N, C-alpha and C positions, 0 to 999 in steps of 0.2 A: 448750470442754471442760466437761462436766457435773461439778459438785462434789457429793459426798454427805457428810453428817455423820451419824456414828453415836455415840450416847451409851450407855455401859454404866452401868446403874443397878442398885441392889439393896442389901440389908442388909449389915452388916459381915461380914467374913470369908466372902465368897462368891466370891472369886477375881476381882474386877473389875480390879484393877491387873495381875495376871498375864495375864488375858485380853486386856486392852488392849494390853499390850506384845507378846504373841504375835501378835495380829491385825495390829498395825503391821508386825511383822517379816514375817509371811506375805504381806501385800499390798504390802510395800515402800513404806510410806507413813508419814506423820507421825502422832504421837498426842499428845494433850494430857494431861499427867500430872495426877494428883489433887493440886491445889494445897493442899488442907487438910492433907495429910500434910507437905508442905514447910513450910508455915506453922507447924503445931503442933510439929514437931520443932525449930524454931528459936525458939519462943516463950519458953521459960524459966519458964513458969508454967502453971497450969491455964487453959484457955480459958474465956471467958464469952460471953454472948449477943452483945455488940457485935463480937466476933471473927468471928462467922459472916458478917457483912456484908463484912468485910475479905477473908475467904476467898472469898466469892462474887465480889468485884471482881477478885481475882487470877485466879480461874478464868476469868472472862469475858475478861480482858486476854490471858491465854495463848491462849485459844481464838481470839480475833481475830488475834493474831500469826500463828497457824498456819493460819487459816481457808481460804485459797485457795492453799495451797502444793501440794496434790496433788488428784487426782481423789477420793480418799477420805480423810476425817479421822476418826480414832478418838478419842473423848473418854472418858477414864477418869473418869467421873462427869459430872454435869450439875447445874444449880442445883435440879433436882427433888430430888436427894439432900439438898442443904443445906436446902431448904424443908421436906421431910418430917422431917429430923433436928431442925430448929428447932421445929417443931410438937410433935414427940415429947418433946424434952428441956425446952423452955422454954414450951410452949403458946402460942407467938406466932411471927410471922414478920415480919422487917423489910420495909418497903415496897419497898426496892430489890430485895431477893431475890424478892419476890412479883412485881413488875413485870417484871424481867428474865427470870425463869423463865417467865412467861406469854408473853412476846414472842419468846423464843429457841426456835426449832424445830429438830428433828433429823429427818432422813429416816427414821431407824430407831432405836428404842430396843431394846437387848438387856438384858432383866431377868434377872439371875443368880439361879438357884434356890438354895435353902438345902440342896442335896444334898451339899455339901462339909462335912467336919468343921470345927468351930470351931478356929481357931488363935489362941492368946494373942498379944497385941501390946499394948504400953503405951498405944496410942491407941484401942484398942477397949474398949467399955464394957458391952455388953449381950448376953452369949452366950445368954441365955434369952428374948430377945425377937425372934429372927430371923424366926420364922413370922409374928408380928404385924406386924413391919416389912415383910416380903415382901408381905403382904396390903395394907398401905398403899400400897406402890409399885404393885402390880398395879391396885388400884382407882383410883389417881391417873392411871395411863396410860389406863385405860378411860374415865374421866371426861373427860380431855383429848382423847379420840378420836385418840390417837397411833397410829402404826404401830409395833408392838412385837412382839417374840418373846421367849419364855422360853428361856434357855439352860441346859441340863442336862449332866451328865456330869462325869467326873473327868479331870484332866490332859489328855492329847492328845485324848481323846474330847470334852471340853468345847470345845476349840479347833476340832476338826473339825465339831462340831455348829453352832458359831457361824459358821464359814466357809460351811457349807451354807445357813444362813439368809440370810447377807449375799449370797451368790452368787444365791440365788433372788430376792431382792428387787431386786437391781440388775443382774442378768444379767452379772456380771463374769466375765471369763475369767482363771482363775488356774491355778496348778499344784497344786490340791488333790488 
């Protein structure tokens, strides 16, 4: 059986988590949640630079746990997100994050556009930097020579657009 890994990446408040869950439900497959949210919600303090490595390790551990369970694995984030965030916030990246991000590949990256309105959340920090961060993600995917698509649209349209892109790339038969 062929296994495909899809990473959903993009700036804050662009619907990554909602899209990951909806895609997993649509394709009846597993998804890797964003471990940063789980970690930060249980931290009990503001996070700092060393926490990013711990988050990255948790993300990779969860991805490995679920890696070969289904034909399709949806990953709500990747280490690319942590790497870009680390550069943006701290102007440096831990060697572990850099190495793992470079060696861990996905068959398709879905880059979520900033066409959704900002939603306040205690874990979100930069409502006015989404365009800048989107460009960082876009340029990083180009630089890495990754297979990627930009996902646009609101609500069910965003899901439908993402499904069309996935089906096109992998010739999956679904009930779309």
